[in-house]
C-alpha positions in Angstrom: 212.3 70.9 -21.1 214.3 72.6 -18.8 211.6 73.4 -16.2 209.1 71.1 -14.5 206.2 73.2 -15.1 206.8 73.1 -18.5 207.3 69.8 -19.5 204.5 68.3 -16.6 201.7 70.6 -16.3 201.4 73.5 -19.5 197.8 71.5 -21.0 197.5 71.7 -24.1 195.2 74.7 -24.9 196.4 78.2 -26.5 198.5 80.0 -24.5 199.9 83.4 -25.2 202.4 86.1 -23.4 201.9 89.5 -21.6 205.0 91.4 -21.2 204.8 94.4 -18.8 206.8 97.0 -18.6 208.2 99.9 -16.9 210.0 103.1 -17.6 213.5 103.8 -17.9 213.3 106.7 -15.3 212.1 103.9 -12.6 214.2 101.4 -13.4 217.1 102.4 -10.9 214.6 102.0 -8.1 214.4 98.1 -9.0 217.8 97.8 -9.4 218.7 99.8 -5.7 215.4 97.6 -4.1 215.2 94.1 -5.7 212.3 93.2 -3.5 210.1 95.2 -5.1 210.2 93.0 -8.4 208.4 90.5 -6.5 205.7 93.4 -5.7 205.2 93.5 -9.7 204.6 90.1 -10.0 202.0 90.4 -7.3 200.3 93.6 -8.8 200.4 91.8 -12.8 199.2 88.9 -11.0 196.0 90.5 -9.3 195.6 92.8 -13.0 195.0 89.5 -14.7 192.5 88.0 -12.4 190.4 90.6 -12.3 190.9 90.5 -16.3 189.7 87.1 -17.0 186.8 86.9 -14.1 185.7 90.3 -15.8 184.9 88.1 -18.6 181.7 86.6 -16.9 183.1 82.5 -17.0 183.3 80.7 -13.5 186.5 79.2 -13.1 190.6 80.2 -13.0 193.2 80.8 -15.3 196.1 79.3 -15.6 199.5 81.6 -15.1 203.3 81.4 -15.1 205.1 84.6 -14.3 208.5 85.8 -14.9 211.4 88.0 -13.9 213.9 89.2 -16.1 215.3 92.1 -15.5 218.1 92.6 -18.6 217.8 94.1 -22.2 219.6 92.6 -25.1 222.9 94.1 -24.3 222.7 93.1 -20.8 221.5 96.4 -19.6 218.6 96.5 -16.8 215.8 96.7 -18.3 213.1 94.7 -14.7 210.4 93.6 -16.7 207.9 90.8 -16.1 206.1 87.8 -18.3 203.4 86.0 -17.7 202.9 83.0 -20.0 199.3 82.4 -19.5 196.6 80.0 -20.5 194.3 82.1 -23.1 190.8 81.8 -20.8 189.7 80.2 -17.7 189.7 76.7 -16.3 186.5 75.5 -15.2 186.1 73.4 -11.8 185.3 70.1 -13.6 188.6 70.9 -15.8 187.0 71.9 -19.1 189.0 75.0 -20.9 186.9 78.1 -21.9 188.9 80.1 -24.6 188.5 83.7 -24.3 189.5 86.8 -26.1 193.0 88.5 -25.5 193.0 90.9 -22.5 193.3 95.0 -24.3 196.4 96.1 -23.6 195.0 100.1 -22.6 193.3 98.3 -19.7 196.2 96.3 -18.5 198.9 99.4 -19.4 196.4 101.7 -17.2 196.0 99.5 -14.4 199.6 98.7 -14.5 200.8 102.1 -14.2 198.8 103.5 -12.0 199.3 99.9 -9.1 203.4 101.0 -9.7 202.9 104.2 -9.4 200.8 103.3 -5.7 203.9 101.3 -4.7 206.7 103.6 -5.2 204.2 106.0 -3.2 203.8 103.8 -0.3 207.7 102.5 -0.3 208.6 106.3 -0.4 211.1 105.6 -3.6 209.2 108.6 -5.4 207.3 111.8 -3.9 203.9 112.7 -4.9 204.7 115.3 -7.1 206.7 112.6 -9.6 203.7 109.9 -9.4 201.0 113.2 -10.1 203.5 113.5 -13.3 203.7 110.2 -14.9 200.1 109.9 -14.4 199.5 113.1 -17.1 202.0 112.2 -19.7 200.2 110.6 -22.3 203.1 108.6 -23.2 205.0 107.2 -19.1 206.5 104.6 -20.7 204.7 101.8 -19.3 203.6 99.3 -21.7 202.2 95.8 -22.0 202.7 94.1 -25.3 200.4 90.5 -26.1 201.2 90.0 -29.3 202.6 86.3 -29.3 199.7 83.8 -29.1 200.5 80.1 -29.9 197.9 77.6 -30.6 196.4 74.7 -28.4 198.4 72.1 -31.0 201.4 74.0 -31.4 203.9 71.7 -27.7 207.0 72.6 -29.7 205.8 76.7 -29.7 204.8 76.5 -25.9 208.5 75.3 -25.1 210.5 77.8 -27.0 208.4 80.7 -25.8 209.2 79.0 -22.3 212.9 78.8 -22.8 212.3 82.6 -24.3 211.2 83.4 -20.8 213.5 81.2 -18.6 216.8 82.4 -21.0 219.9 83.7 -19.8 221.1 87.4 -19.1 223.5 86.8 -21.8 224.9 84.3 -24.6 228.1 83.4 -24.4 228.1 83.0 -28.8 227.9 86.6 -28.6 230.6 87.7 -26.5 233.8 88.1 -27.3 237.3 88.6 -24.7 240.4 90.6 -26.3 243.3 88.9 -23.3 245.6 91.4 -25.0 243.7 94.6 -23.7 241.1 92.9 -21.4 238.2 93.9 -23.2 234.6 92.8 -23.7 232.5 93.3 -27.0 229.2 92.0 -27.2 226.7 92.2 -30.0 223.0 91.6 -30.0 220.2 93.1 -31.7 220.0 97.1 -32.5 219.2 98.8 -28.7 216.4 101.6 -29.1 218.3 103.6 -26.4 221.8 102.8 -26.8 221.0 103.1 -31.0 223.9 100.5 -31.0 223.6 96.5 -32.2 226.9 96.2 -29.6 228.9 96.9 -25.6 232.6 97.6 -26.1 234.1 98.2 -22.5 236.5 96.5 -20.0 236.2 93.4 -18.9 236.2 94.8 -15.0 232.9 96.9 -16.1 231.2 93.8 -17.8 231.6 91.8 -14.9 229.8 94.9 -12.9 226.7 95.2 -15.1 226.7 91.1 -15.3 226.2 91.4 -11.6 223.7 93.3 -11.8 220.9 90.4 -12.8 221.8 88.6 -9.7 218.6 87.9 -8.0 219.0 87.8 -4.1 219.0 84.8 -1.8 215.2 83.3 -1.5 214.4 85.7 -4.5 211.6 84.1 -7.0 212.0 84.6 -10.7 209.3 82.2 -11.6 205.8 82.2 -9.9 202.4 79.6 -10.0 199.1 81.2 -10.3 195.5 79.7 -10.2 195.1 76.8 -12.5 199.6 76.3 -12.4 199.7 76.9 -8.8 201.1 74.4 -6.2 197.6 74.3 -4.5 195.7 72.9 -7.3 198.3 70.8 -8.9 197.9 69.5 -5.5 194.6 69.1 -4.9 194.2 67.6 -8.7 196.4 64.9 -7.8 194.7 64.0 -4.9 191.6 63.6 -7.1 193.5 61.6 -9.2 194.9 59.5 -7.0 191.5 58.4 -5.0 189.6 57.8 -8.4 192.7 55.2 -9.2 192.2 54.1 -5.8 188.2 53.4 -6.1 188.6 52.0 -9.3 191.1 49.4 -8.7 189.5 48.2 -5.6 185.7 48.2 -7.7 188.0 46.0 -10.0 189.7 43.8 -7.0 193.0 44.7 -8.3 194.2 46.1 -5.3 194.9 43.6 -1.8 193.2 44.1 1.0 194.8 46.2 3.3 196.4 43.7 6.3 197.1 41.6 3.5 200.2 44.6 2.9 201.8 43.3 5.7 205.6 43.1 5.6 206.7 40.1 4.6 203.5 39.3 2.2 203.8 42.7 0.7 207.5 41.9 -0.2 206.7 38.6 -1.0 204.5 39.7 -3.8 206.8 42.3 -5.0 209.4 40.2 -5.3 207.6 37.2 -6.3 204.8 38.9 -8.1 202.7 36.4 -6.3 200.5 36.6 -3.8 201.5 34.3 -0.5 197.8 35.3 0.9 195.7 33.6 -2.1 194.5 30.1 -2.5 196.2 28.5 -5.3 193.6 26.3 -5.7 190.4 28.4 -4.9 191.8 31.4 -5.5 190.3 33.0 -1.9 192.0 34.9 0.6 193.8 32.6 2.6 193.9 32.9 6.9 197.0 32.9 9.0 195.0 30.7 12.0 198.2 29.8 14.4 202.1 29.1 14.2 202.6 25.0 14.8 205.8 23.9 16.0 204.6 20.1 17.4 206.5 18.0 15.7 203.9 15.1 16.7 201.5 17.2 15.5 202.6 18.4 12.0 203.8 14.5 11.7 200.0 14.0 11.8 198.8 17.2 9.5 201.5 15.8 6.9 200.3 12.0 7.1 196.9 13.2 6.6 197.6 15.5 3.8 200.0 12.8 2.4 203.1 14.8 2.3 204.9 13.1 5.3 208.2 12.3 4.1 211.2 11.7 6.6 214.5 11.7 5.4 216.4 9.0 5.9 219.2 8.5 8.5 222.7 8.5 6.6 224.4 5.0 7.5 227.8 6.5 9.4 225.6 8.3 11.8 223.4 6.3 15.0 219.9 6.5 14.7 218.1 8.5 17.7 217.4 5.7 20.5 213.9 4.8 20.4 213.8 2.3 23.7 214.9 5.3 25.7 218.3 3.8 26.5 221.5 5.8 25.5 222.3 9.1 25.7 219.5 11.8 25.4 219.6 15.0 23.7 218.6 18.1 25.5 214.8 18.5 25.6 213.0 20.8 23.4 210.0 23.1 24.8 207.3 23.1 22.4 204.7 25.4 22.5 201.8 26.8 20.5 201.8 30.5 19.7 198.3 31.4 18.5 199.1 34.2 15.3 195.8 37.3 15.2 194.6 37.2 12.0 196.2 38.8 9.5 195.2 38.2 6.1 
């Protein structure tokens, strides 16, 4: 799957697509001021959250919003796709299925909020805003007819891929190098009343450049149960639960035994060096002994003293104090703190 969101955290619950479209006469405003596309997302987010909250269920919706600026023939057509879990998630993670939000309710709210935005941004005048509000068919539209059942994993994947698709398909485009013309075939365009575009290559590139987002412009936004914050809270809660369960089952090495050397030995050899091989109890490092006589007495007591024989061609060290003496080595006792 193309994006992390669809693959890792789309829950196996019913999902619905909402499409919010602005009228043709207002679209050039968003072409000149692409920053307003993000404000369109905020408007859609507020409308959907308010609609789900009005259903009387204590929970959060799961929404992913996609900004699209293109139509079938690469014309500039800014609209917002919303991939919405068809209900609300309660705080305990239980999903409550809710009926579809009426499109007329969303359409009226969308029209009103967009006109308020454009007025506040001085993109339109009050006269035009009042006229559009008075029109019976204002050009604002909302569609919610596409729904994917809970068990349709492939359907959710295809729907998300559709929302993330590129502005054009190379399979539909043909370039004639002799004439420098581009022909692009797609579905029938209602406004142009044709299913193709035919134009010089430079004009085609100019049309394509309209859909390049600005720097740092977000085209995908995650809201509610699918937001980064909510997913982080769930991940931390799950990690804490796993840690507590592992501690109760005795499957976690004690914190002090996670020193660098013990951890690396355990990682490589899959053996805890601080676990007694006889009784399985945790061992403790008491001291570091480098006194030869002390080491010999300990090993003799354990029956493990086995000094290597001196080779014949090597002279044994003098036992009576005569002969050359090697430099004396100072042996010390170094107490070691308890790290078990």
